[in-house]
C-alpha positions as a Markdown table, in Angstrom:
| # | Residue | x | y | z |
|---|---|---|---|---|
| 1 | Unk | 26.0 | 53.5 | -24.2 |
| 2 | Unk | 28.8 | 51.7 | -26.0 |
| 3 | Unk | 30.5 | 48.7 | -24.5 |
| 4 | Unk | 33.7 | 50.7 | -23.9 |
| 5 | Unk | 31.7 | 53.3 | -22.0 |
| 6 | Unk | 30.0 | 50.4 | -20.0 |
| 7 | Unk | 33.4 | 48.9 | -19.0 |
| 8 | Unk | 34.9 | 52.2 | -18.1 |
| 9 | Unk | 31.9 | 52.8 | -15.9 |
| 10 | Unk | 32.2 | 49.3 | -14.3 |
| 11 | Unk | 36.0 | 49.9 | -13.7 |
| 12 | Unk | 35.2 | 53.2 | -11.9 |
| 13 | Unk | 32.4 | 51.7 | -9.8 |
| 14 | Unk | 34.7 | 48.8 | -8.9 |
| 15 | Unk | 37.6 | 51.1 | -7.8 |
| 16 | Unk | 35.2 | 52.6 | -5.3 |
| 17 | Unk | 34.3 | 49.3 | -3.7 |
| 18 | Unk | 37.7 | 47.4 | -3.9 |
| 19 | Unk | 40.1 | 48.3 | -1.0 |
| 20 | Unk | 43.4 | 49.9 | -2.1 |
| 21 | Unk | 45.6 | 47.0 | -1.0 |
| 22 | Unk | 43.4 | 44.5 | -3.2 |
| 23 | Unk | 43.6 | 47.0 | -6.1 |
| 24 | Unk | 47.4 | 47.0 | -5.7 |
| 25 | Unk | 47.6 | 43.3 | -5.7 |
| 26 | Unk | 45.3 | 43.1 | -8.7 |
| 27 | Unk | 47.4 | 45.6 | -10.6 |
| 28 | Unk | 50.7 | 43.7 | -9.8 |
| 29 | Unk | 49.1 | 40.3 | -10.9 |
| 30 | Unk | 47.9 | 42.1 | -14.2 |
| 31 | Unk | 51.4 | 43.4 | -14.8 |
| 32 | Unk | 52.8 | 39.9 | -14.2 |
| 33 | Unk | 50.4 | 38.3 | -16.8 |
| 34 | Unk | 51.5 | 41.1 | -19.4 |
| 35 | Unk | 55.2 | 40.4 | -18.7 |
| 36 | Unk | 54.7 | 36.6 | -19.2 |
| 37 | Unk | 53.8 | 37.3 | -22.9 |
| 38 | Unk | 50.3 | 35.8 | -22.7 |
| 39 | Unk | 49.0 | 38.7 | -24.8 |
| 40 | Unk | 51.1 | 37.6 | -27.7 |
| 41 | Unk | 49.2 | 34.3 | -27.8 |
| 42 | Unk | 45.8 | 35.9 | -27.2 |
| 43 | Unk | 43.1 | 36.7 | -29.7 |
| 44 | Unk | 42.9 | 40.4 | -30.8 |
| 45 | Unk | 40.1 | 42.7 | -31.6 |
| 46 | Unk | 39.0 | 41.6 | -35.1 |
| 47 | Unk | 40.5 | 38.0 | -34.8 |
| 48 | Unk | 38.2 | 35.2 | -35.6 |
| 49 | Unk | 37.9 | 32.7 | -32.7 |
| 50 | Unk | 38.0 | 29.0 | -33.5 |
| 51 | Unk | 34.8 | 27.1 | -33.2 |
| 52 | Unk | 34.1 | 25.6 | -29.8 |
| 53 | Unk | 31.5 | 23.9 | -27.7 |
| 54 | Unk | 31.3 | 24.7 | -23.9 |
| 55 | Unk | 28.8 | 24.2 | -21.1 |
| 56 | Unk | 26.5 | 27.1 | -20.3 |
| 57 | Unk | 25.4 | 28.1 | -16.8 |
| 58 | Unk | 23.0 | 25.3 | -16.7 |
| 59 | Unk | 25.5 | 22.7 | -17.8 |
| 60 | Unk | 24.1 | 22.4 | -21.3 |
| 61 | Unk | 26.6 | 22.1 | -24.2 |
| 62 | Unk | 26.5 | 25.3 | -26.4 |
| 63 | Unk | 28.1 | 25.4 | -29.8 |
| 64 | Unk | 29.6 | 28.8 | -31.0 |
| 65 | Unk | 28.6 | 27.9 | -34.5 |
| 66 | Unk | 25.0 | 27.6 | -33.5 |
| 67 | Unk | 25.1 | 30.9 | -31.7 |
| 68 | Unk | 26.8 | 32.7 | -34.5 |
| 69 | Unk | 23.8 | 31.9 | -36.7 |
| 70 | Unk | 21.7 | 34.2 | -34.4 |
| 71 | Unk | 24.3 | 37.0 | -34.3 |
| 72 | Unk | 27.4 | 38.2 | -32.6 |
| 73 | Unk | 28.6 | 36.1 | -29.6 |
| 74 | Unk | 30.2 | 37.5 | -26.4 |
| 75 | Unk | 32.0 | 34.9 | -24.3 |
| 76 | Unk | 32.0 | 35.4 | -20.5 |
| 77 | Unk | 33.6 | 33.0 | -18.0 |
| 78 | Unk | 31.7 | 32.7 | -14.8 |
| 79 | Unk | 33.9 | 31.6 | -11.8 |
| 80 | Unk | 30.8 | 30.4 | -9.8 |
| 81 | Unk | 29.8 | 31.3 | -6.3 |
| 82 | Unk | 32.4 | 31.6 | -3.6 |
């Protein structure tokens, strides 16, 4: 399955679990972000991201340069447990 198909599937499953009032709030917040112009300053598909070093889930510093030697990199932000 492609990444696009995986994301579409995840969205469909989420919409079944998320109450309509929360979905409405999320959609409104997404629209506010779009209206803010944030997309104009964001990386687009095919753009090259600058090198960075960030802590991983274990708190260890990880360099994008080191990871790219091994292959493509997907960056995911974990908000932590609530």
